[in-house]
N, C-alpha and C positions, 0 to 999 in steps of 0.2 A: 236658502241658498245666497241670496244677495247680501245677507248678512256676512257670511262666510267670504264671499267674493272681496266685500269692503274689508273685512278685516285682515285677509291675505293681501290685499292691495296696499293698506296703511303699514302692514307688517314689511312688506318688500321696499315700499317707497321711504319709509324711516331708516331702514338700514343702508339704502342707497344715498341717504342724505349723510349719514354718519359716515359712511365710507368716503363719498365724494368731497364732502366738506373738510374732512380730515387730510386727506391727500392733497387738496387743492390749497390747503393752509400750510401744509408742510412743504410743498413746491412752489406754489406761486406767492402766498403772503409772506412767508420767511425769508424766500428768495428775494423777494421785490423789497422786503424791509432791509435786508443786507446791503441794499444800494443806496441807502441812503448816505449822504455825505457827513452829518452829523453823526459820530457813533452813539451818541445818546439817544439819537432819533431811532436808530436801529431796533432796539428793543422796545420803545416806547410805542412807535408805529405797529409791530407785529403783535404786542400786547393789546393795543385799542382794537386791531382787526379781530383778533381771537374772542376779546369781550364782545363784540358786537355779533359774532357767530354762538357765543354761547348759549343765549336763551332759544336759539334755533335747534341748536342739538340737544338741549334739554328738552324741549317739546317734541323732537324726535325719538329721543329716549322713551319719554312718557307714553307716547302713543305706541311706540314699537311693543313696549311691556304689556299696554291694555289688548293691543291685536293679538300678541302671544297668548294671552290668557283665555281671549275669544276663541281663537284657533283651538286651543288645548281641551276648552270645554266642548266645541263643536266635535273633536275627535277623540274625546275619552275613551269610548269603547275601543277604536282602532290603537290608541297608545296601550290598552291594556292587554290587548289580544294578538296585534299583529307581531311577528317575529321582529326584532331590532327597533321598533318604534319608540318605545319607553326608553331604552338605552340612549338612542339617539337624540330624544327630547331632554333628557338629563345632560348629555355632553353640550346640545347646542344652549341649554339655559346656563350651565357653567360658563361657556365661553362668552356668552351676552353678558352675565354678571361679572367675570374678569375684566372684559373690554369696557364694561362701564366704570369699573372701578379704576382703572388705568386712565381713562379719559378724566375722571373726577379727579385722580391724584395731578395729573398734567394740568388741570386748570388751576390747583393749588400754587403748582410750581410756578405757572405763568404770572399769577398774582405776585410771586416773591419777586420774579426778574421784572416786572412792572414798578414794583416799588423800589428796586436797585438800579432802575433805568439810568440814572444820572451818572453812573460809573463808567457808562458806554461798552460799546461790545462791537466785534468784528461782524456780527449777524446775530440773527433772533436765538441760535444756539450754538454760537460761537464765543466765548469769552475773550476779552483782551489779557495780555498778561498780567497786567496791574489790577484786574478786578478783585473783589474780596473772595474768599474761599466760598461764601453763602452764594454768591452770584454764580462762579465757576460751576459750583456743585449743581445748582438748579439747572442751568444752562446743558450741563453735559447729561443730565438726567432726560432733559427735554429733547435731546440729540436723537435719543434712542426711542424715547416715548412716541415722536412725532411719526416713527415708521412702523412702530408696535400698534398704535391705534388703527389705522387702516388695515393692517394685517388683522387683527381682531373682527374688525366690521366685515372683512372679505370671508373671514371664516364663517361668520355667521349668515351671510348672503348664501355661501355655499352651503351650509348645512340646511338652511329654510329650503335651497333647491333639492336636496336630497329627500328631505321630508315629502316633497311634492311629489318626486319620482316615485317614492315608497308608496303613493296612493293610486297610481296606475297599476291597472292589469299586468301580471307577469308577461303575457302574450295578448297584444292587442288585437293582432290578428287571428287568433286562436279559434274564435267564433266564426270566421269567415271561411274557414275550411270545411269540407263536406266529407 
């Protein structure tokens, strides 16, 4: 039981870190970086902040996946026999992997923006009209992904909560009635 509690706690905390970190980055970090007076500093500061966060996010993903596996092993019988659990497990796994892929791609785009920071920008995800097509493209994609990432993370949290609810008895009070 203690192992399952630890796995579930790590699972939920790592998903919370992914959600909270990505949302804070989109709103707080990118918003603050857009206030820099020097247009070249806007993308540089945002990139620097995201690079500081990347190791934490990577650790959160890794621990989330390990916790997911531990939970799945603990619940393999329920996954195989309880109606809807296998389907929801597949859906949650697909959403988690898709979100991880989107997050990784966002990091690749962020590196590209960092490399082109000297061109300047209106904001972390808002290019200047004179920016190269490469920078414009990367920033325009990041503008969408900065909101897609917390949406994927939120879906993972909700699907995890649904899994937890599926473990509860259908009617908690059924045994209390005589």
